[in-house]
C-alpha positions in Angstrom: 18.0 -86.0 -68.5 17.4 -88.6 -65.8 17.6 -92.2 -66.6 14.2 -92.9 -65.1 12.2 -89.9 -66.7 13.5 -91.4 -70.0 12.2 -94.7 -69.4 9.2 -93.3 -68.2 8.8 -91.0 -71.0 9.6 -94.0 -73.6 7.0 -96.1 -71.8 4.4 -93.3 -72.0 5.1 -93.0 -75.8 5.2 -96.7 -76.7 1.9 -97.3 -74.9 0.4 -94.4 -76.5 1.2 -95.6 -80.0 0.0 -99.0 -79.4 -3.2 -98.1 -78.0 -3.2 -95.8 -81.2 -2.6 -98.1 -83.8 -5.4 -101.0 -82.0 -7.8 -97.7 -82.5 -6.9 -97.2 -86.1 -6.7 -100.6 -87.2 -10.2 -101.1 -85.3 -11.5 -98.2 -87.2 -9.6 -99.3 -90.5 -11.4 -102.7 -90.4 -14.9 -101.4 -89.5 -14.8 -99.0 -92.5 -13.9 -101.8 -94.8 -16.4 -104.4 -93.1 -13.3 -106.7 -92.0 -14.0 -106.1 -88.5 -15.6 -108.9 -86.1 -19.2 -109.1 -86.6 -20.7 -109.9 -83.1 -22.8 -108.2 -80.5 -21.5 -104.9 -79.0 -21.9 -106.5 -75.4 -19.9 -109.5 -76.6 -17.1 -107.3 -77.9 -17.2 -105.1 -74.9 -17.2 -108.1 -72.6 -14.2 -109.3 -74.5 -12.5 -106.1 -73.9 -13.0 -106.2 -70.4 -11.7 -109.3 -70.0 -8.4 -108.9 -71.9 -7.9 -105.7 -69.6 -8.5 -107.7 -66.5 -6.3 -110.7 -67.7 -3.4 -108.3 -68.6 -3.5 -106.1 -65.4 -4.4 -109.2 -62.8 -1.5 -111.2 -64.5 1.1 -108.8 -63.8 0.4 -107.7 -60.2 2.6 -108.9 -57.6 4.6 -110.7 -60.0 7.2 -112.2 -57.5 9.8 -113.9 -59.9 11.2 -110.5 -61.2 14.9 -109.9 -61.6 16.2 -106.8 -60.7 17.2 -106.0 -64.5 14.3 -107.2 -65.7 16.3 -109.1 -68.6 15.4 -112.7 -68.4 13.2 -114.5 -71.4 9.9 -114.8 -69.0 10.0 -111.3 -68.1 10.3 -110.2 -72.1 7.5 -112.8 -72.6 5.5 -111.3 -69.7 5.9 -107.6 -71.1 4.8 -108.7 -74.6 1.9 -110.9 -73.4 0.6 -107.4 -71.5 1.0 -105.3 -74.1 -0.7 -107.7 -76.6 -3.5 -108.3 -74.3 -3.9 -104.7 -73.8 -3.6 -104.2 -77.7 -6.5 -106.7 -78.3 -8.9 -105.2 -75.6 -8.4 -101.9 -77.0 -9.1 -103.1 -80.5 -12.2 -105.0 -79.0 -13.6 -101.6 -77.2 -13.1 -99.7 -80.5 -14.8 -102.1 -82.6 -17.7 -102.4 -79.9 -18.1 -98.5 -79.9 -18.2 -97.8 -83.7 
């Protein structure tokens, strides 16, 4: 298989797993009454804010290397996924 295709599939399933875990944890926390107790609109706004910060924080980042192996690139990667995870978690509990 092509390396690019394998990387694409790996990233797709990683994203699917991370977002799925946020949904599952949101549902479990809501069922056990451990979730955040805030108004639905505040949770939805927090979710949109996390998605926007994560997405806009990565647009046009000029400091990337060809290999993508620097510490800052790894940190950027994990912050991106963390912000998306929090956004999905907030979206889940705002809907439930």
